[in-house]
Backbone as JSON Lines, residues from 0, in Angstrom:
{"i":0,"aa":"M","n":[-256.21,-76.01,-247.41],"ca":[-256.29,-76.09,-245.91],"c":[-257.76,-75.82,-245.51]}
{"i":1,"aa":"V","n":[-258.26,-76.81,-244.47],"ca":[-259.53,-76.61,-244.2],"c":[-259.92,-75.85,-243.08]}
{"i":2,"aa":"S","n":[-260.75,-74.99,-243.01],"ca":[-260.73,-74.03,-242.04],"c":[-261.89,-74.79,-241.17]}
{"i":3,"aa":"K","n":[-262.06,-73.99,-239.86],"ca":[-263.13,-74.77,-238.8],"c":[-264.47,-74.57,-239.13]}
{"i":4,"aa":"R","n":[-265.52,-75.74,-238.81],"ca":[-266.82,-76.08,-239.02],"c":[-267.15,-76.03,-240.49]}
{"i":5,"aa":"P","n":[-266.41,-76.06,-241.68],"ca":[-266.9,-76.6,-243.09],"c":[-267.79,-77.67,-242.98]}
{"i":6,"aa":"R","n":[-268.36,-78.03,-244.1],"ca":[-269.13,-79.31,-244.26],"c":[-268.1,-80.1,-245.07]}
{"i":7,"aa":"V","n":[-267.75,-81.38,-245.05],"ca":[-267.12,-81.79,-246.14],"c":[-267.36,-83.57,-246.1]}
{"i":8,"aa":"L","n":[-266.9,-84.51,-247.15],"ca":[-266.85,-85.35,-247.39],"c":[-265.51,-85.98,-246.87]}
{"i":9,"aa":"L","n":[-265.7,-87.26,-246.53],"ca":[-264.56,-87.7,-245.96],"c":[-263.35,-88.06,-247.16]}
{"i":10,"aa":"V","n":[-263.9,-88.37,-248.41],"ca":[-263.18,-88.76,-249.58],"c":[-263.76,-88.24,-250.6]}
{"i":11,"aa":"A","n":[-262.9,-88.04,-251.98],"ca":[-263.89,-87.66,-253.12],"c":[-264.59,-88.89,-253.46]}
{"i":12,"aa":"G","n":[-266.26,-88.59,-253.81],"ca":[-266.89,-89.48,-254.11],"c":[-267.92,-89.96,-252.85]}
{"i":13,"aa":"G","n":[-267.34,-89.44,-252.15],"ca":[-268.21,-89.96,-250.42],"c":[-269.5,-89.51,-250.43]}
{"i":14,"aa":"V","n":[-270.62,-89.95,-249.74],"ca":[-271.94,-89.81,-249.31],"c":[-272.21,-89.14,-248.47]}
{"i":15,"aa":"S","n":[-271.68,-89.49,-246.94],"ca":[-272.39,-88.74,-245.69],"c":[-271.4,-87.41,-245.67]}
{"i":16,"aa":"V","n":[-272.23,-86.64,-245.15],"ca":[-271.4,-85.19,-244.83],"c":[-271.18,-85.23,-243.17]}
{"i":17,"aa":"F","n":[-270.21,-84.7,-243.37],"ca":[-269.3,-84.43,-241.88],"c":[-268.95,-83.02,-241.76]}
{"i":18,"aa":"E","n":[-268.97,-82.44,-240.3],"ca":[-268.52,-81.2,-240.17],"c":[-267.17,-81.26,-239.2]}
{"i":19,"aa":"V","n":[-266.62,-80.1,-239.62],"ca":[-265.12,-80.27,-239.1],"c":[-265.27,-79.57,-237.82]}
{"i":20,"aa":"V","n":[-264.84,-80.29,-236.41],"ca":[-264.89,-79.69,-235.52],"c":[-263.66,-78.51,-234.9]}
{"i":21,"aa":"S","n":[-262.43,-79.54,-235.63],"ca":[-261.03,-78.79,-235.15],"c":[-260.11,-79.54,-236.12]}
{"i":22,"aa":"V","n":[-259.17,-78.63,-235.95],"ca":[-258.11,-79.08,-237.2],"c":[-256.47,-78.72,-236.37]}
{"i":23,"aa":"E","n":[-256.01,-80.06,-236.21],"ca":[-254.7,-79.85,-235.46],"c":[-253.48,-80.76,-236.48]}
{"i":24,"aa":"G","n":[-252.99,-79.84,-236.85],"ca":[-251.83,-80.31,-237.85],"c":[-252.18,-81.1,-239.03]}
{"i":25,"aa":"D","n":[-252.19,-82.31,-239.3],"ca":[-252.52,-83.07,-240.6],"c":[-254.01,-83.57,-240.39]}
{"i":26,"aa":"Y","n":[-254.21,-83.53,-239.11],"ca":[-255.74,-84.17,-238.93],"c":[-256.8,-83.29,-238.49]}
{"i":27,"aa":"A","n":[-258.04,-83.49,-239.0],"ca":[-259.16,-82.79,-238.19],"c":[-260.34,-83.66,-237.84]}
{"i":28,"aa":"I","n":[-260.65,-83.1,-236.74],"ca":[-261.85,-83.8,-235.73],"c":[-263.07,-83.59,-236.62]}
{"i":29,"aa":"V","n":[-263.72,-84.64,-236.95],"ca":[-265.08,-84.59,-237.81],"c":[-265.98,-85.33,-237.08]}
{"i":30,"aa":"E","n":[-267.06,-84.83,-237.14],"ca":[-268.31,-85.41,-236.4],"c":[-269.57,-85.31,-237.65]}
{"i":31,"aa":"S","n":[-270.31,-86.6,-237.89],"ca":[-271.52,-86.48,-238.86],"c":[-272.59,-85.17,-238.43]}
{"i":32,"aa":"I","n":[-273.01,-84.73,-239.8],"ca":[-274.2,-83.69,-239.61],"c":[-275.27,-84.28,-238.89]}
{"i":33,"aa":"D","n":[-275.46,-85.62,-239.26],"ca":[-276.86,-86.45,-238.98],"c":[-276.33,-87.11,-237.68]}
{"i":34,"aa":"K","n":[-277.32,-86.13,-236.67],"ca":[-276.97,-86.33,-235.07],"c":[-277.82,-87.66,-234.83]}
{"i":35,"aa":"D","n":[-278.58,-88.36,-235.42],"ca":[-279.48,-89.51,-235.12],"c":[-278.88,-90.79,-235.51]}
{"i":36,"aa":"A","n":[-277.74,-90.44,-236.17],"ca":[-276.98,-91.7,-237.07],"c":[-276.36,-92.52,-236.13]}
{"i":37,"aa":"P","n":[-276.5,-93.83,-236.36],"ca":[-276.09,-94.7,-235.34],"c":[-274.44,-94.52,-234.99]}
{"i":38,"aa":"G","n":[-273.68,-94.63,-233.73],"ca":[-272.53,-94.4,-233.62],"c":[-271.82,-92.83,-233.92]}
{"i":39,"aa":"C","n":[-272.76,-91.71,-233.95],"ca":[-272.54,-90.6,-233.94],"c":[-271.21,-89.85,-233.28]}
{"i":40,"aa":"Y","n":[-270.29,-89.87,-233.57],"ca":[-269.19,-89.21,-232.41],"c":[-268.22,-88.55,-233.35]}
{"i":41,"aa":"Q","n":[-267.32,-87.96,-232.52],"ca":[-266.25,-87.33,-233.51],"c":[-265.27,-88.03,-233.73]}
{"i":42,"aa":"F","n":[-264.18,-88.24,-234.6],"ca":[-263.07,-88.93,-234.82],"c":[-262.18,-88.1,-235.63]}
{"i":43,"aa":"P","n":[-260.78,-88.73,-235.72],"ca":[-259.63,-87.63,-236.6],"c":[-259.74,-88.47,-237.97]}
{"i":44,"aa":"A","n":[-259.49,-87.51,-238.73],"ca":[-259.65,-87.53,-240.26],"c":[-258.61,-86.66,-240.92]}
{"i":45,"aa":"P","n":[-257.82,-87.28,-241.96],"ca":[-256.5,-86.71,-242.54],"c":[-257.04,-85.58,-243.25]}
{"i":46,"aa":"V","n":[-256.53,-84.62,-242.86],"ca":[-257.27,-83.21,-243.52],"c":[-257.01,-83.28,-245.19]}
{"i":47,"aa":"A","n":[-255.63,-83.77,-245.8],"ca":[-255.67,-84.52,-246.99],"c":[-256.54,-84.67,-247.91]}
{"i":48,"aa":"T","n":[-257.56,-85.77,-247.61],"ca":[-258.47,-86.57,-247.98],"c":[-259.84,-86.06,-247.79]}
{"i":49,"aa":"L","n":[-260.02,-84.95,-247.08],"ca":[-261.51,-84.32,-246.86],"c":[-261.46,-83.15,-248.22]}
{"i":50,"aa":"V","n":[-262.71,-83.56,-248.49],"ca":[-263.64,-82.76,-249.61],"c":[-264.4,-81.78,-249.33]}
{"i":51,"aa":"P","n":[-264.29,-80.39,-249.32],"ca":[-265.02,-79.5,-248.86],"c":[-266.24,-79.49,-249.96]}
{"i":52,"aa":"I","n":[-267.51,-79.0,-249.27],"ca":[-268.79,-79.09,-249.96],"c":[-269.52,-77.97,-249.58]}
{"i":53,"aa":"D","n":[-270.3,-77.4,-250.88],"ca":[-270.76,-75.91,-250.46],"c":[-271.99,-76.17,-249.56]}
{"i":54,"aa":"P","n":[-272.31,-75.07,-248.46],"ca":[-273.24,-75.21,-247.3],"c":[-274.36,-75.2,-248.34]}
{"i":55,"aa":"E","n":[-275.28,-75.71,-247.71],"ca":[-276.85,-75.98,-248.3],"c":[-277.53,-74.64,-247.86]}
């Protein structure tokens, strides 16, 4: 289970880092940590595919 506000990759081997905003059931609302990225907005992602990463 993914807790609130960790940093994650969307899939194993992913490059972009996202932050979990909230978790509801099988989906988490995630947002890019790069606030200047084009199209930076929150969107749902399946919790089962998220890969937690160590904080920097």
